[in-house]
C-alpha positions in Angstrom: -47.0 37.6 5.7 -49.3 38.9 3.0 -50.0 42.6 2.8 -53.3 44.2 3.9 -54.1 44.9 0.3 -53.7 41.2 -0.7 -55.7 40.1 2.3 -58.6 42.5 1.4 -58.4 41.1 -2.1 -58.9 37.6 -0.8 -61.9 38.7 1.2 -63.4 40.4 -1.8 -62.9 37.2 -3.8 -64.6 35.1 -1.1 -67.7 37.4 -1.1 -68.0 37.5 -4.9 -67.7 33.7 -5.3 -69.9 32.9 -2.3 -72.7 35.1 -3.6 -72.3 33.7 -7.1 -72.5 30.2 -5.6 -75.5 30.9 -3.4 -77.7 33.3 -5.4 -77.0 32.3 -9.0 -79.6 33.9 -11.3 -81.7 35.0 -8.4 -83.2 34.3 -4.9 -86.4 33.0 -6.3 -87.9 32.2 -2.9 -87.8 35.9 -2.0 -88.5 37.1 -5.5 -91.7 35.0 -5.6 -93.3 36.3 -2.4 -91.7 39.5 -1.2 -92.4 42.8 -3.0 -89.3 44.4 -4.6 -89.7 47.6 -2.5 -90.6 45.9 0.8 -88.5 47.1 3.7 -87.5 45.1 6.8 -85.2 44.8 9.8 -83.4 41.7 11.1 -81.2 41.0 14.1 -78.2 38.7 14.5 -79.2 36.6 17.5 -76.7 34.5 19.5 -77.9 31.1 20.6 -74.7 29.9 22.1 -71.7 31.3 24.0 -68.1 32.2 23.1 -66.3 34.8 21.2 -68.1 36.5 18.4 -66.3 37.0 15.1 -67.3 38.1 11.6 -69.2 41.3 12.4 -66.9 43.3 10.0 -67.2 40.6 7.4 -71.0 40.7 7.6 -70.9 44.4 7.0 -68.9 43.9 3.9 -71.3 41.2 2.7 -74.4 43.4 3.2 -72.7 46.3 1.5 -71.7 44.1 -1.5 -75.3 42.9 -1.9 -76.9 46.2 -1.3 -75.0 49.4 -0.4 -78.3 50.8 0.9 -78.5 48.3 3.8 -77.9 49.9 7.2 -76.1 48.0 9.9 -76.4 49.0 13.6 -73.6 47.1 15.5 -74.3 46.3 19.1 -71.4 43.9 19.9 -68.0 44.2 18.2 -65.7 41.4 16.9 -63.7 39.7 19.6 -66.3 40.3 22.4 -67.6 37.4 24.6 -71.3 36.6 23.9 -73.9 34.5 25.5 -77.3 33.1 24.6 -79.8 35.9 23.8 -77.3 38.5 22.8 -78.0 40.6 19.7 -74.9 41.5 17.8 -76.4 43.8 15.2 -79.5 44.9 13.4 -79.7 45.2 9.6 -82.3 47.4 8.0 -83.3 47.9 4.3 -84.8 46.0 1.4 -86.1 42.7 2.7 -84.9 40.9 -0.5 -81.4 42.2 0.0 -81.3 41.0 3.7 -82.5 37.5 2.7 -80.0 37.4 -0.2 -77.2 38.1 2.3 -78.4 35.9 5.1 -76.8 32.5 4.5 -73.4 33.8 3.6 -73.4 36.0 6.7 -74.5 33.2 9.0 -72.2 30.5 7.5 -69.2 32.8 7.8 -69.9 34.1 11.3 -70.8 30.7 12.8 -67.5 29.3 11.6 -65.4 32.4 12.4 -66.9 32.6 15.9 -66.1 29.0 16.6 -62.5 29.5 15.5 -62.2 32.7 17.5 -63.6 30.9 20.6 -61.2 28.0 20.3 -58.3 30.3 19.7 -59.2 32.4 22.7 -59.2 29.3 24.9 -55.5 28.6 23.9 -54.6 32.3 24.4 -56.0 32.2 28.0 -54.3 28.9 28.6 -50.9 30.3 27.6 -51.1 33.6 29.6 -47.9 34.3 31.5 -45.7 32.0 29.5 -44.7 34.3 26.7 -45.7 31.7 24.1 -48.0 32.7 21.3 -50.5 30.4 19.5 -50.3 30.2 15.7 -52.7 28.8 13.1 -51.5 26.7 10.1 -52.5 26.2 6.5 -54.9 23.4 7.5 -57.8 25.6 6.6 -61.0 25.1 4.5 -60.1 25.6 0.8 -61.4 28.9 -0.5 -62.0 30.6 2.8 -58.6 30.7 4.4 -58.6 34.4 4.8 -61.8 34.2 6.9 -60.4 31.5 9.1 -57.1 33.3 9.7 -59.0 36.5 10.3 -61.0 34.7 13.0 -57.8 33.5 14.7 -56.6 37.1 15.0 -60.0 38.1 16.4 -59.6 35.3 19.0 -56.2 36.7 20.1 -54.0 34.3 18.2 -51.3 35.0 15.6 -51.2 34.0 11.9 -48.5 31.7 10.6 -47.7 32.1 6.9 -50.7 32.6 4.7 -49.8 30.4 1.9 -46.9 28.8 0.0 -45.7 32.1 -1.4 -45.1 34.3 1.7 -42.7 32.2 3.7 -40.3 29.3 3.1 -41.0 26.3 5.3 -38.7 23.3 4.8 -40.5 20.3 6.2 -39.6 16.6 6.2 -40.5 15.9 2.6 -38.6 18.9 1.3 -35.6 17.8 3.2 -35.8 14.2 2.1 -36.5 15.0 -1.5 -33.6 17.6 -1.5 -31.1 15.2 0.1 -30.7 16.5 3.6 -31.1 19.5 5.9 -27.9 21.4 5.1 -28.4 21.0 1.3 -32.1 22.1 1.6 -31.2 25.2 3.5 -28.2 26.2 1.4 -30.1 25.7 -1.9 -33.1 27.6 -0.5 -30.9 30.6 0.4 -29.3 30.6 -3.0 -32.8 30.4 -4.7 -34.0 33.4 -2.6 -30.9 35.4 -3.5 -31.2 34.6 -7.2 -34.8 35.6 -7.3 -34.5 38.7 -5.0 -37.0 37.2 -2.5 -36.8 38.4 1.1 -38.8 35.5 2.5 -38.1 34.1 6.0 -37.0 30.5 6.3 -38.5 28.0 8.8 -37.0 24.5 9.0 -38.6 21.5 10.6 -36.6 19.3 12.9 -37.6 15.7 13.8 -35.0 15.1 16.5 -32.2 16.8 18.4 -29.5 15.8 15.9 -31.4 17.6 13.2 -31.6 20.7 15.4 -27.8 20.6 15.8 -27.4 20.4 12.1 -29.8 23.3 11.4 -27.9 25.5 13.8 -24.7 25.0 11.8 -26.2 27.0 9.0 -27.0 30.7 9.3 -30.1 32.4 7.9 -32.9 30.3 9.5 -35.6 32.4 11.0 -37.4 29.7 13.1 -37.0 26.1 13.9 -40.1 23.9 13.9 -39.7 21.4 16.8 -42.1 18.8 15.5 -43.6 16.0 17.6 -41.1 16.2 20.4 -41.9 15.2 23.9 -41.6 17.7 26.8 -38.1 16.7 27.8 -36.7 16.9 24.3 -38.5 20.2 23.7 -36.8 21.7 26.7 -33.4 20.3 25.4 -34.2 21.8 21.9 -34.9 25.2 23.4 -31.7 25.2 25.3 -29.7 24.1 22.2 -31.3 26.9 20.1 -30.9 29.6 22.6 -31.3 33.0 21.0 -29.9 31.8 17.6 -33.5 31.8 16.1 -37.1 31.5 17.2 -38.7 28.3 18.2 -42.1 26.7 17.4 -43.6 23.5 18.8 -46.2 21.6 16.7 -47.6 18.1 16.2 -50.9 17.1 17.8 -50.7 19.7 20.6 -54.1 20.2 22.3 -55.6 22.3 25.1 -54.6 19.5 27.5 -50.9 19.7 26.5 -50.3 23.2 25.2 -49.4 24.8 28.6 -46.8 22.2 29.2 -45.2 22.8 25.9 -45.2 26.5 26.5 -43.5 26.0 29.8 -40.6 24.4 27.9 -39.8 27.9 26.7 -40.9 27.8 23.0 -41.8 31.1 21.3 -44.7 29.7 19.4 -47.1 26.8 19.4 -48.9 26.0 16.1 -52.1 24.1 15.9 -54.1 23.1 12.9 -57.0 22.3 15.2 -57.8 26.0 15.5 -59.3 25.9 12.1 -59.9 22.3 11.1 -61.6 21.0 14.3 -64.3 23.4 15.5 -68.1 23.2 16.0 -69.9 26.2 14.6 -71.4 28.7 17.0 -75.2 28.7 16.8 -76.4 32.0 15.4 -79.6 33.2 13.6 -80.7 36.1 11.6 -84.3 36.8 12.6 -86.8 39.3 11.3 -88.0 41.9 13.8 
């Protein structure tokens, strides 16, 4: 996984680019009708229900736009919210509040939706020992926000990108010429380049799992698109030789049954690519 320093750098880049994209050479709507020294207060109003996420990100946005803005947080990230709740108040120059508004809302609405969906999986899997993982199926440019939201919702992060973990999937295996060759050449590559990256290998059937297990050094086996019966067989085959992960179209309707097969993790791209934004507003008070 990436370091906290690298993650924070990603967040800084998101804020810088988003403000550049949204504000450009100026918020002319505000500049045209609001005095430069006018002060105001706004509240973050919830018009939905679920798990709130993005409070800390909002604080970073406000501070980036104007360090003089004061934020009074009433509800923390990861808390359940309902219609009518006020998550925070922001006070300071009215122009600064308005310049920050759209980025704060866009990010928080999506982050809250992801956290809410993730939390539904977490609750569903309680008592099984199986953890829910996100994937790289994220919105380009804001992956750090979406993976942050998964954590807020109680889930776990898979690899962040292509550089922090090796994941040998079907195309890697086929292009390389087979599972054993792909694993062995990967281990040699990591050794030659002094890289301590963990290796995950995807298996498409039980025969491939048996082949993977003949080679040491695999951190986790991705049991991809297996039915329940074969997943149970795969878990028994693997035992404690490495960790297990189920994936492939797993939904809230099927996740519990896969967890009961004994896998360590379930990964779902739907946590980040199939959500409906939470309805939030930033209102002047």
